[in-house]
N, C-alpha and C positions, 0 to 999 in steps of 0.2 A: 755234796762237796763239788764246788764250780772248779771245772779244768780250763787252765790258759791255753788256748790252742794257738800259740806263735809260736815260729821256729826261733829259737834262742841259739841254735848251734848251725855248724855246716853240716849239710846232709848230703848222703850219696845217690846218683840219679836213680830212679826207681820205674816199673812197669807194673800195672796192673789190667787185667783182661779179664771182661764180665761178658757172660752171654745169658741174656734175658729174654724171655718171652714176651709174645704179646697175651691179650687175655681177651675173651668174649664176653661181655655182659649178657646176663640174662635178665636181671632187672635192671634196666638203663638208669643213669645218671644223665639228666638233659635240664640245665640251667645249674647258675652258680652264682655264689655273692662273695663279698671281702675279697680276700687272696686267696683263689683258687679254692673257696670250699662250697659243698655240692648244696642244692637245694633239697635233695632226697638221698636217702641212702641207696647203695646200687650192690649187686652180688654178681660175682664173674666166676668163670671157667679159668683156669690159667692152662696155655696151650703149651705145646712142644718144639714143631717143627718150625713153628712163625716167629722168629726169633731176629733181635739185633745182636750182633757181637762188637762191644766196644773195648779200645785199648787206648788206655791213658799212659803216655811216659810222661815224666815228672822231673825237676831237677831244680835247685836252689836257684833262684832269680838273681842277679848279678845287682841290680837296683830295684827293688819293690817300687811300684807306682799307683796310682790311683785307679787304673783299670787292669783288669785280669790281662794277662800274657798267653795267648792261646793261638794256636794253628789248628784247623780242622780239616779233615779230609773223609769224604763220604765215599765208599767203596773204590777208592783209589784217587779219586779225583778232588780238587779244589771246589768247596761248597761254600761261596761268601755268605750267602744269604741265611744260611743255617749255622755257620760260624758267628755272624753277629747275632743272631739269636740267642747262641751259647754264652758268648761273650756277656750278652745283658743279663741272661738268667745267673750267671756266676758273680759278676758283679753285685746282683743284688742278696746273694747269699754269701756274703762277708759277716754276716751277723751268725749264721749257722755253722759257717766256715773261715773264721778270722786268718788263717794261715793262707787263703787262696791266693792272694795278690803277692805271696812271696816267692811265688813258684812260676817256673817258665813250663808249659802245659803243651803237649802234642796228642790230640785226639783224633784216632781212625775208627772208622764204624761203617758195618754193613749190614744190610737185611738179606734174610732169607726168602724176602717175599716182596712184591710189588710196592714202593713208597707211596703214602698219600692216597692210597685206594680204597679205604675204609676197612683195613685190615688194623687198625689201632698201631698205626706205626709209631707216633709219638710215646705211645705206651710202653714198647719194649725198648725204644732209643732212650728216653728219659730214665727208665728205670736202670737199665745198663750203667749210664752215667752215674748215675746216684749210687749205684754198688761201687763204681769205681772210685768215686769221691770220699765214701766212707772208708773204704779198704784204705786208700790212702791215710786219712785221719789216724787210722788204725796202727798203721804202718808207723807213723811219725811219733804218734804220742799214747798208743796202747790204751784208748777212752772206750772200745767199743768190743772187748771181749766178750760180753755176755750176747748170745745170739739174738735174744728178744731185743736188746738196746740196738744191735746193729740193725736189724729188720725195720724196727721202728724208725730210726734215724734216717733210714735209705727211703723206706716208704714216704716219709715226711718231705725229704728233698725231691723225690721223684713227683710227687702230688704237686709240689709248686711248680714244676715243669709242664706237666702236664697231670689232669686230675686223675685220668682212668690209669697213668702209670703206675699209681700207688699200689694199686691191686695185684701188678706182675711181680710183686717180691716175693709172694708165697705159694705153695706149692698146692696143686687141686683146685681150690677155689679160695676167694676172699670178699670181705664184706668193707666196703668203705661208707661211714657215714654213721651218725648216731642212731642207733637202733636198742630196743630191749633184746633182740635176738640173740646176741652174743654179749658176754661181758666184756668191757673194755672198748666197744665200737666207738668210734670219734670221726669228726669230719676232719681232724687233721692228720690222719694216717688210715690205713686199710690195717684190717687185723684178718688173721688165718679163719678160715672156715673149713679147710678140708679135714679137720679132726672129727666134723660133726656128719661127714657125707656118708650114706649108705654106701657099702662096697661097690656096688654097681657103677656108681658115677665115679668113683676113682679112676675107671677104664675107659671112660665115655671117649668117644670118637667124634671129632668134628673135621667134615669135610668141607673146605673152605673153596666155594665155585665162582671164579673170577670171571664176573661177567663184562666188567669194565676195569682195567689196570691205569687209566689216566688219572692224573690228581683230580679230585672232586672240585666242582664249580663253585660251592659254598664249604667252607672249612667248618670243623667243629666249632672253633672259638665263634665265629660270626653266629653259627646255629644256636650255642648258649646263651650269646647276647638278645638274640630274638626272643627268648623266653623272658625277659625282664618286663616286658608288657603284653605279654601272649594273654589273651582271652581267658584259656583254659589251663592256665599255670597251676594255678592254687588246686582246682581238682586233679590234677595230673600229679601233683607232688602227696597229696592222701592216697591215691590209687597207688602210686608205686609202694609208699610205705606199707599198705595192706597187701598188694602183691610179694613183697619181701619177706612180711612176716608168714606168710602160706606158703610160699615156695621154700623157704628155709626149712621148714618142717615136712614139707615134702621130701626134699633132699635127703632128710634124716630116714625117711620111714621107705623110699624107694619107689612111689608111687608113680610110674612112668606116664600113666595118662594124664594124671593131671599137672605133671612136670611139663608135657608136651603142650597143654592149653594154655599155661601162665607164660611160658617162654613166647609163643607165636603172639599171644595178644600182648606182652611187652614190644615187641618187634614192631606189630603193627601201630601200635600207639606210639611210639618213637617217630616214625615217619608222618603218621598222620599230623603229631605236632610241627612236622616240617612244614607240610602242605598248607596248613591253616595258619602259619606266621605271617607275620605284614612285614617286607613282603612274604609271600609264599614261595616255596620252592620244591622241586622233586628229584631225589638222588636215585630214586630205583629206574631202571631202564625196562624197556619191555622183555627183554630174557629172563630180567629178575623176576617179573610176574609168572611168566611161562614156567619157571623153575618151581616157584612156590605151588603153581597149579599141579605140576607133574609130583610134587613130594607128596601133596595132600591123596592124589589119585592113586599114589604107590602105597601110603599106608592104608588105605580103604580097602584096596584091593588083596593086599599080603597079608594085613594085621601086624606088620613090621611097626615097633614103638619109634618111629623117628618122628622129628620135627624140623624146622627152619628156625634160625633167628637171623636178624642183620643187624649190621653196625650201622654208622653212619655214613654210608655209602650203598652201593648198589649191589655188592656181592653177597652171596647166601652163604650162612654157615649151615649145614645139615648134620645135626646132631642124632645120635644113635648109640645103642649099647654095642660094646665089643662082639657079643655074640652074634649081631646080624652084619658083621663085618663083610663076608663073603657076599651076601646078598645085595647089600648096599652097594659096595665096589662095583659090581657087575650093572646094576642100576645107573650108577653115574656114567660108567663107560660107555652103555649101551644106548642110554636115552637122555642123560642130563649133558655129557660134555660137549654136543654141538652149540649148546646155547652157551656154553662158555668161552671167552676170548681164546682164540686158537686153541680152544679144547682144555685150556689150562684149570688145574685144580690141583689144591696143596691138602695131601693126607694128613690130617693133624689129629692130635688127642691132647686130652687133659694130663696133665703131666707134673713133675715135681718140682717146677719151678727152676729159678737162674741157677747157674753153676759157673764157678769161678775158673777160669781158664789158664792152665800153666804156661 
């Protein structure tokens, strides 16, 4: 039964706040088509401490217009460029959210980590906004009472703003893109994978080593476009599907050795694709490579089951089981931190996903 999502009565002003984490892709999505659809499925860990907190204040608009009524502040400051991006995004969402032009919206957002430095800030930002919008819809119309319906719509909206954001909706781990590995997997939204994980992965740790916190010279959107005529695109998409199937099964059994191999292979393939694009570019920095070599040496000499991965940026994610935390923390502080920007790193972990904040 269809529901008419237009406001036909006076409503009271409201406020919604969600805190949504970033995620780190283990199987990388690189290359898209259509309206934010992936060329290959991806699998990610949902993080905890690297998050965006977004508050949306809404009230009835006196005179609905053709454009969304929106004011935006990032970390207490006006941010006109992102405000325009959000307006464009919301104007395009009038099909999914027909009531959106009937409201005055004020959006306040902040990050717990450096913006645009390759820690998937768009994933946490757009998922937090999508969760706020779905909560507003449910408050006004009562249409998303079922948790799965709410999460699916939030994931779909998040995807339309940033592909990787679709995965941040779910706890522990998520898959986005068509695959036979899990039922219901779709290109339109992500699906949870946490229920399939071996227990060791539900407490996995992620030390995010900040090599460079400046905005990237080449955005992820530009990088995705370069895959359209990439000489290795089709080979990569097939390889990603094969890796996804294997890694999904590995994460069910808890095979840490094979997990490490596949995750590092995916990280290197992602950056290799960037380097041999046309034009090619390099997002890794000398200290990125130094940290990677030190992690490999640490694993060899201690037999600790640690591994690294990279997102579309220079910063290194050091992944390891909770049981290794004391040893790895000492390694970071004593050996790796000199290669981080001002010694900065984020002590993060796989987590339970977004939370609504009162």
